[in-house]
N, C-alpha and C positions, 0 to 999 in steps of 0.2 A: 794301548798303540789307538785301539780298534773307539776308546772315545776320541781319537783324535782322528783320525780318519774324516770319520764321520760330521765331527763340528765344522771342517774347513773344505767336505759337501754342500752344507749344508752354508756356510759359506757362499762357496762359488753358484751354488744355485741363488739365492735374495741378489748376488751381481748379477748377476742373470735375471734377473725378475726386472731388476728396478732398472738398470737398464731395455730390457725391451719396451719398458713405461712409459720410458722418455724419451730415447727414437715414436716412440705409436704416437707421443705425446702431439713431439716436432713433427711428423709426418700431417699429424686430424689441420694446427696447424694450418695451410695451406701450399699454397705452391708452393709461394712470398715468403713462407716460412714466422712471420708477422699473422693475427689476427689482426691489428689496429691498422694493420696497412687493409685488410680487404673489409675492414671499412667503413672506415673514412671517407670513400666515395660516396655511400650508399649520402652520406651526409651532407655530400659538398655539394649533393645534384637533391638536394632538396631549395624548395620553391618558396619567393619571402617569406608568401602566406603561410607552407609549414612551418619559416620555420618561426612564425610571429605565434601561432596559433601553441608551438611548443610553449615555447615560451609565454601564454597565456598561462596554457598545465601545468608546470613547473613549479609557476605562481603562486598559483589554486595546492600546490603539494604540500610549498615549505613554506607558506603562508599559516599554511592551512595548523599543520603540526607543530610546528611558532603558537598559533590559538589555539592548541588542542593541549600542548604544555601549561602552555601561561595558564589559562583557566583550571583545569587540574590540580599540580598543583603548587599554584600559589596564591590566586583569585578564591578560590573559595575552601582551601585554607582559612585564607586572609578574612573570608567573610564567620567564616566559623567561629575564628577567633583561634583556632591552633597557634598564631603565633607567643598569642600570652605567656609573658611573663606565668608560671606555671603549670602550664594547661600541660594539659597528658600527656607523652612522646613530644615536647616542641623540640626539640632537638633534632630528632632522625625528622620532621617535619622540617625545619627549615635546611634538612642539609639538601631532601629532595626538591625540597624551593630552587633555592643554588642553586643544582643543578638543569633541572629545568628553564633556570633559568638562565647558568651556560649556553642547552639548547637553545630555545631559544634563542637570542640572537643569534648564533649559529647560520638557523633555519630563514633570521630577517635578513641579515645582508649578501644570503644563499636569496631568497628574493627578490632584494634588491637588484640585484646582478640578470637575474634570467630578469626579469620589471626592462630592461633596457633593450629585453634584441623585440620590445611589442613599441611603438611609437609614443599611441595612444597612457599605455597599462608604466611607459617611463614620466609625460608625465603626473601625471597622479603624483605617482611613488617616490617624485623630486624633488618633494618639502620634506618627507619626512627621514632625511639621510638625519641629518642633525640629532633627535628627537632616538632614532638607529642605529646613530653611534654614540650614544648617553647612554644606553640598554648598560656596552663591557663593560662594566666595574662596578655593576649594581648585579651582578650572586655573587661577588663574594659577601658586600651587608649579606642579601639573604641571607648564602651562611651562621654567621654572626649569630645576626641578632638585629645589626645596626637598625636604628628605618626604615621597621617589616610597614607599615601601613605605606609609609610614601615609594617606601621601592616600588611595595603590587603595588598601588596605583600607575603609577610611572610604566607600570609591566601589562597594564589594563589598558591605561591611554592608551598606546603608541599600535597596540594589538586592535583591540579599535580604529583605531584611522589609516592602519593599515586596511583592516577585511571599509574596511567604510572610499577605498583610494582603488582596492580591486572590483569594486562594485560602481563605482563612479568608472571604471573604465572596459568594464565588466566582465568583469574576471569576480563573479562571486568570488568570498571566502568560505567556506565554512570548519567550525573547531574538526582538528584527529587530534584527538590524543593515539602518539606514539608509543612503542611500547617503547619497555622497560627498556629492550635490548640498544632501541633508538635511542635514549634519551643518558646508556651508562658509552652513547660513540659518537654524540656530539653532531 
């Protein structure tokens, strides 16, 4: 009986702590009860120039991550011959390249959306839409090892085109290798 009352007390204490944490978290969210409502007015009050600057900054960040992933896990192994049949660690290299390809496609689509916030950048990136869309199915081919040379070349060509477009619009893109966590999240 003593053991039973001890476990009931622990459950009651645990329930009270959970309730206190939920109540405290709700109170910290602000008077409106939502942090989203608090954040919206700040974004709405930014000037068009600030939004354009943020668009360029986001474009550079997303395109840089795409470029870094492509170089690190697709172009570099491709140039080193790690995709060739019989190469040591080929299967693992192809899997990483496939993940990097999916990540690159995802970040390029995000960069493309970001570019729409800046008129100059939007005009520079618009012609690349078809090329970026063609990358959609290529990560599967990389994972399978199908036509690796042409797939790797396609990624490299698109990344270089995006970098050139950014540079022409005043948004220079530099390679930024994503972490393993970023690559896994896509």
